[in-house]
C-alpha positions in Angstrom: -56.5 -34.8 -101.0 -56.3 -34.0 -104.6 -53.1 -33.0 -106.2 -52.7 -29.9 -108.4 -52.4 -32.2 -111.4 -55.8 -33.8 -110.7 -57.2 -30.3 -110.3 -55.8 -29.4 -113.7 -57.2 -32.6 -115.2 -60.7 -32.0 -113.8 -61.0 -28.4 -115.0 -60.1 -29.5 -118.5 -63.6 -30.8 -118.9 -65.4 -28.0 -120.8 -68.5 -28.0 -118.6 -66.4 -27.8 -115.5 -64.2 -25.0 -116.9 -67.2 -22.9 -118.0 -69.0 -23.3 -114.7 -65.8 -22.4 -112.8 -65.2 -19.3 -114.9 -68.8 -18.1 -114.5 -68.7 -18.5 -110.7 -65.3 -16.9 -110.4 -66.5 -13.9 -112.4 -69.5 -13.5 -110.2 -67.6 -14.1 -106.9 -64.8 -11.7 -107.6 -67.2 -9.0 -108.8 -69.3 -9.3 -105.6 -66.8 -10.3 -102.9 -63.2 -9.6 -104.0 -62.9 -7.2 -107.0 -59.1 -6.9 -106.5 -58.4 -10.6 -106.0 -56.2 -12.1 -108.7 -56.5 -15.8 -108.9 -56.1 -18.4 -111.7 -59.0 -20.6 -112.8 -57.2 -23.7 -111.4 -56.7 -22.1 -108.0 -60.3 -20.9 -107.9 -61.4 -24.4 -108.7 -59.3 -25.6 -105.8 -61.4 -23.1 -103.7 -64.5 -24.8 -104.9 -63.1 -28.2 -103.9 -62.6 -26.8 -100.4 -66.2 -25.8 -100.0 -67.5 -29.0 -98.2 -64.5 -28.9 -95.8 -65.1 -25.3 -95.0 -68.8 -26.0 -94.4 -68.1 -28.7 -91.9 -65.5 -26.5 -90.1 -68.2 -23.8 -89.8 -70.9 -26.2 -88.6 -70.9 -24.8 -85.1 -70.9 -21.2 -86.3 -67.2 -20.5 -86.0 -63.8 -21.7 -87.1 -61.3 -22.5 -84.4 -57.6 -21.8 -84.7 -57.0 -25.5 -85.2 -59.6 -25.7 -87.9 -58.2 -22.6 -89.6 -54.7 -24.2 -89.6 -56.1 -27.4 -91.1 -58.0 -25.6 -93.8 -54.9 -23.5 -94.7 -52.8 -26.7 -94.9 -55.3 -28.3 -97.2 -55.6 -25.2 -99.4 -51.8 -25.0 -99.8 -51.7 -28.5 -101.0 -54.3 -27.7 -103.7 -52.6 -24.5 -104.9 -51.0 -24.7 -108.3 -47.2 -24.6 -108.0 -47.0 -24.4 -104.3 -46.7 -21.2 -102.3 -44.5 -21.8 -99.2 -42.7 -18.5 -99.1 -45.3 -16.1 -100.3 -49.1 -15.5 -100.1 -51.0 -18.5 -101.2 -53.9 -17.6 -103.6 -56.3 -20.3 -102.4 -55.7 -19.5 -98.7 -56.2 -15.8 -99.4 -59.4 -16.4 -101.5 -60.7 -18.7 -98.8 -61.0 -15.8 -96.4 -63.5 -14.1 -98.7 -65.6 -17.3 -99.0 -65.6 -17.9 -95.3 -66.8 -14.4 -94.6 -70.0 -14.9 -96.6 -70.0 -18.7 -96.8 -73.8 -19.0 -96.4 -74.4 -16.6 -99.3 -72.2 -18.6 -101.7 -72.1 -22.2 -100.5 -75.0 -23.4 -102.7 -73.5 -21.9 -105.8 -70.1 -23.4 -105.1 -71.6 -26.8 -104.3 -73.6 -26.7 -107.6 -70.3 -26.4 -109.5 -68.9 -29.3 -107.4 -72.0 -31.4 -108.1 -71.6 -30.8 -111.8 -67.9 -31.8 -111.5 -68.7 -35.0 -109.8 -71.3 -35.9 -112.3 -69.1 -35.2 -115.3 -65.8 -36.7 -114.0 -67.3 -39.7 -112.2 -70.2 -40.5 -114.6 -72.4 -40.2 -111.5 -75.6 -40.7 -113.5 -74.4 -44.2 -114.5 -73.6 -45.3 -110.9 -76.2 -47.6 -109.3 -78.3 -45.7 -106.8 -80.1 -47.2 -103.8 -82.8 -46.2 -101.4 -81.4 -44.1 -98.5 -81.0 -46.2 -95.4 -81.7 -44.3 -92.3 -81.0 -46.9 -89.6 -78.7 -49.8 -88.9 -74.9 -50.2 -88.6 -72.6 -50.6 -91.6 -71.2 -54.0 -92.4 -67.5 -53.2 -92.4 -66.5 -56.0 -94.8 -69.2 -54.9 -97.2 -68.1 -51.3 -96.9 -64.5 -52.1 -97.6 -65.5 -54.0 -100.8 -67.8 -51.1 -101.8 -64.9 -48.7 -101.5 -62.6 -50.9 -103.6 -65.3 -51.4 -106.3 -66.3 -47.8 -106.5 -64.9 -45.4 -109.2 -61.5 -44.2 -108.0 -62.3 -40.5 -108.4 -65.6 -40.8 -106.4 -63.7 -42.2 -103.4 -61.1 -39.4 -103.8 -64.0 -36.8 -103.7 -65.5 -38.3 -100.6 -62.1 -38.5 -98.8 -61.1 -35.0 -99.9 -64.3 -33.4 -98.7 -64.8 -35.2 -95.4 -61.5 -36.6 -94.1 -58.2 -35.1 -93.0 -56.3 -38.0 -94.5 -57.3 -40.0 -97.6 -55.9 -43.2 -96.2 -58.5 -43.2 -93.5 -61.3 -43.9 -96.0 -61.6 -47.5 -94.9 -61.3 -46.8 -91.2 -64.5 -47.9 -89.4 -64.0 -45.6 -86.4 -64.2 -42.1 -87.6 -65.1 -39.6 -84.9 -67.0 -36.3 -85.5 -69.1 -33.8 -83.6 -72.9 -33.9 -83.9 -73.1 -30.5 -85.7 -70.3 -31.5 -88.1 -72.0 -34.8 -88.8 -75.3 -33.2 -89.6 -73.5 -30.7 -91.9 -71.8 -33.6 -93.7 -75.1 -35.3 -94.4 -76.6 -32.0 -95.7 -73.6 -31.4 -98.0 -73.9 -35.0 -99.2 -77.5 -34.4 -100.1 -76.7 -31.2 -102.0 -74.0 -33.0 -103.9 -76.5 -35.8 -104.6 -74.2 -38.4 -103.0 -76.8 -39.5 -100.5 -78.3 -42.1 -102.8 -75.0 -43.8 -103.5 -74.5 -46.9 -101.4 -70.8 -46.3 -100.7 -71.5 -42.8 -99.4 -74.4 -44.1 -97.2 -72.0 -46.7 -95.7 -69.2 -44.1 -95.3 -71.5 -41.9 -93.2 -72.3 -44.8 -90.9 -68.6 -45.3 -90.1 -68.7 -42.1 -87.9 -69.2 -42.2 -84.2 
């Protein structure tokens, strides 16, 4: 999970900041005209988009999933909001309400962020492998040799705990797994070997 300081660092990139501001203006005007939220916290909402999408894969969000989303959102909020309304948690309700109308726009900003901050265009791509099991030793080495921030993105989007990234026995429902694959494609992670191997660690 990203820290608020990493969020601040990523949004300092001019391309990321401009894209975040433009999406925030559009989203607030359409969905939440009275919502007050700082750019950093809105960017945190953007970071939450893949996690929200996976939680909604079966068409609803359970109480357990809602609690997990709120916990993650609070960790991303600038300054921490333990005794008062958390802006990311509050804004997330508006995104969940019309997620399918906004998810592609949010993921586009996220895709831009990954490209800019990770130098994604410079990372060696490989043909998408559809079959076969992952070589666990090879996967561990791929994680260790990949850009730090890229691994942080993958863990933040698709895992509850970052330290589980090298675990070879992730468990996930069929709908959630299919949604993860779709989100990976939209973020253009699907041609990166370490993400291909990561997806194969799920049962």
